[in-house]
N, C-alpha and C positions, 0 to 999 in steps of 0.2 A: 508565511504562512506558520501560522502555530500551532499544533496540536494542542489542548487541556490537560490530557494527562501527556509523564513524559516516561516513566517505567514502563513501557509497551513490551505486548505478548503476541506472541501467532492468536490468530482468532476476534483481537479487539476492538470494537467499535468506538473509534471516534470522531467525534466534528472536527470539524476545520474554517477556522474563520479565515477570511482576506486583510488584505492590510490591513482595512479599516477597520475592522476585527466583526464584519456582521458575517454568520453561520454560512460557508457552504454550503452546509453540508453535510451527513451520514457515510464514512468510509472506514471497510474493515482492512486490518492487515491480517497480509494473504504470506507477508514472505519479510523477513527479517536478515540480513547477511555484512559479510565482508570482504572487502575490496581493496589493499594498495594503504589495509590499514585504516581506514573509514568504512564506517559503522550505516550499512544503507537496512531502512524499512521503505515496501512497495504495499500499495492502499490502492484497494475500489470498491467502487462508491455498495454499500453497503445493502442487503437486499431482505425486504420483509422474507417468512418464512413461505407465507404463501400464498407468495408470486416465483419461487428459486426453479415452479418447471421451466414456466413461462421461464422466463432469462437465461437457463441456463442452454439453452439454442440462438441469444444473442451473442452479439461479438461484445468482450469488457474491456471499457477503459483502466487501463493496472498506471499506478501513478508513485512513482519511485522517489526520495527525498533524502540527505542525507544526512544521519544524526549526528548533530556535531553542540559540542556541551549543553544536550540535553534536550534542546532544541531540535524541529527538523527545518532544513532550509530546499530548498530547488537546490537540484543537479546545475553543474555550471557546463555551459555547453562542450566543455571538450570534453569533458565525464561521460555525456549520453551514453555512445556506445558501448565503450566498455562495461558500465552502471547495465544495460538490458542485457549485454550477453550475457552476461552474472545472475540475470534476474533468469535469463530461458534455463543457464543448469541447475541454478536450484530447483524449477520448478520442474522439468524434466520427469522428475520420477517422480510425481506425484500422479496418483490416484481423484477423482469427483469420487464420493459418497453419499450417494441417494437417499433421502429416508421414506422409506413403506410408512 
């Protein structure tokens, strides 16, 4: 999978494509972190503002990719546990802010 934008920042919404170049959907950058000298980005499906109240109660899927040479690459199976543990540390102190 690749991302069209290469200089990602928190809150960016990007469209991911599959290996055939077909769009998979829009995803929001929710975290960026480093582990063992490698950079990673965590994404979740982008949510429309009008649906955000309903979606806060649902479980969300988080996808993590390694950034290698400006490209997003899938995690190797042997690094998944360590990467998701680090992501949990990164996300621990974050509080969701509801718009009124």
